[in-house]
N, C-alpha and C positions, 0 to 999 in steps of 0.2 A: 733352660730349662726355666729359667724367670719371665721367658717370652710368651709359653707356651701356658702360665701359671695366668698369666695375665690377658692371653685372649678367654681361657676359656671363664676366665670371672666376667669379663667383657660382656661374652654372648651368654651368662646364665643372668647379669645386671640387664640384660638385651630383652629379657620376658618382657612382655608389658601385659601383666595379668589383670588391668585394670581396663584395658583397650578389649582384651579378650572377652573378659566377663561380661562387659555389657554389648560387645557385639553378639555371644552365644544368646544373651538372654532375652536382649530388646532387640538387635539386629539394628544399632547404629554404632555411629562411629562417634566415641565419645566427645572426642576435640571439637564435634563441631556442637555441642551444648555446655550450658555452666560457664566456669573458668577455660574451657579448653584442654585440658590439662589431663592426664591420663592416670593421676594416681588416687588416693583413698577417698581425698575429700570432696573430688569431681563424684567419683564413683557413690557417695552418699547421696549427691543431688540426685541422682541417677537411678539408682536402683536402692538405695535405704541405708541403712547402719549396721547391718548386719553383712552385705556386700562390701563394706567401705571397709569392717573390720577383716576379714578373709581378703580383702586383697593388701591391705597394709603389712596382715601377717605372711603373705605371699611376696608383698615386695620385701619386706624384714630379712626372708629367708635366705630372697636370694644376694642380699648384701650377708649376711652373718656369715653363709655355709662356706665361702670362696675366704673370707676374711679369717673365719675363725685357722683357718687350714692352713694359710699363710702365716699367720700370727705365733701359730702353735709348732708348724713344722718345717715353714719353709727356711729359716734361720742364714737369713739375709739382709743385708740392707736396703734389698730389695725390694721386701716384704711388703712396705707398706706404697710399693706402687702398683702390688698386686690386690692390695686391702683396696687401694683406689679403685680398680678396676669396675667391681661391680654394678659402682656409682655413677662412674662415667658412662656405663654401657646403659642405666636407665636413664641417665639424662638425655644421651643423642645414640637410643636405639635402631640400631641398623634396620629392624623389621617396619619404622614406621618412620623410615627416609631422615632420620638422626632427631626426629620431634619426638623425644620424650618428656618425663615426668622434672618435680624438682627436687627429688631424692631424700625427703625427708626420709619415707620409712624404711628407704634402703642402707641410710646413714644410719637410723636407729639400729640397723641387723649390725652397720660392722662394728660401731658402739657396744652392743648388747656382748660381741664376741671378744672385745679388747679391754673396756673395762667395762664389767657387765654392773658392777656397783653404783657406780657415777651413771651410767647411764641410768639405773633404776629410779635414782634419785630426778638427774632432767627429767625423765619421762613423765614422771611424777609432776611437776613443776608446769611440762608440755599442759598436760592434762587441766590441769588448774586454769592454766592462762586462758584456755580454749572456752573453758567451761565458764568462766566470768566475763571474757567477751565475745565470744562467737566465734573469734579467729585465729582457724586454725595457723594463718601465717603467720599473724602476730604472734602464737605461741615457738615457729618454727625459726623465726628470725631472733628471738631473744634469748633462745636455748642455742642457737649457733653462736652468739655473741659469750656466752656465757660458757661453753664447751671448752677453748682451749683454756682460759684462767684454769678454769675447775680442776682440768684435767692435772695440770702442771701444780697446781697445791696439792692434792691428795697424789701424786701417783710418781713425780719430780723426772720422770722420762723425758729427756729433752727430742728424744726421735718421734716420741710419740706425741707431745706437743706442737710439735711441727708440723706432722700429720693434721692432726685435729685443726691448726690455723689451716694450713689446705680443704679439707673438709670446710670449716666454717664458715672460710671466705667461699668456695662456690658453691654451698648453697644461700646465703646473701644475694649473691649476685643471680639466682637464679629467680628469686626472689624480690630483684630489682622492682616490676612492675607490681607486687603487692606494696612495697612498702612506701611507695608512689599514693598507691589506693589509699593506703593506712593515714599515710599522711593529710591526706586529701577528705580524708572521711570519709570514702566512697567504697571502702574494700567491702566485701561480699560477707555475707555471715554462712556461718557451717551448714 
């Protein structure tokens, strides 16, 4: 049963909303513009803030729904694997030959399903970092670093903390090029 839930989560996470919106509105491939990413930040560069917010919400929902169902109802040590499946789907979407996003919005949905209060605080911090620095990637990396510590400090659940460590490391790895550009002061503004 866990494998079926994992597959459903993966395919849900694989829906490339940023790609779909840009393709349908401008008839272009989002991967050929801006950062080349299919996420909300690049959608903002091409379609503006409204569509970036819509993309973020849809990408978050595809993480939230499978994670919520797995966390609340699966009652299995494998539930965290199922919770990770939409993130994997978003980052390595089958519909774009494995070329997906960086998983920030999908991670946000997963976190909102599992630790809503911690998510809310970290989301506000992410918004502040983005407003102050104009660097979405910097906000994502800072939050990824803080996430496991925050979850452990306020939640004390080892399994959930371990899950957030995996998620955080994965988000940081997906942002390695951004980190290099940040260190070289060449990262694009939002």
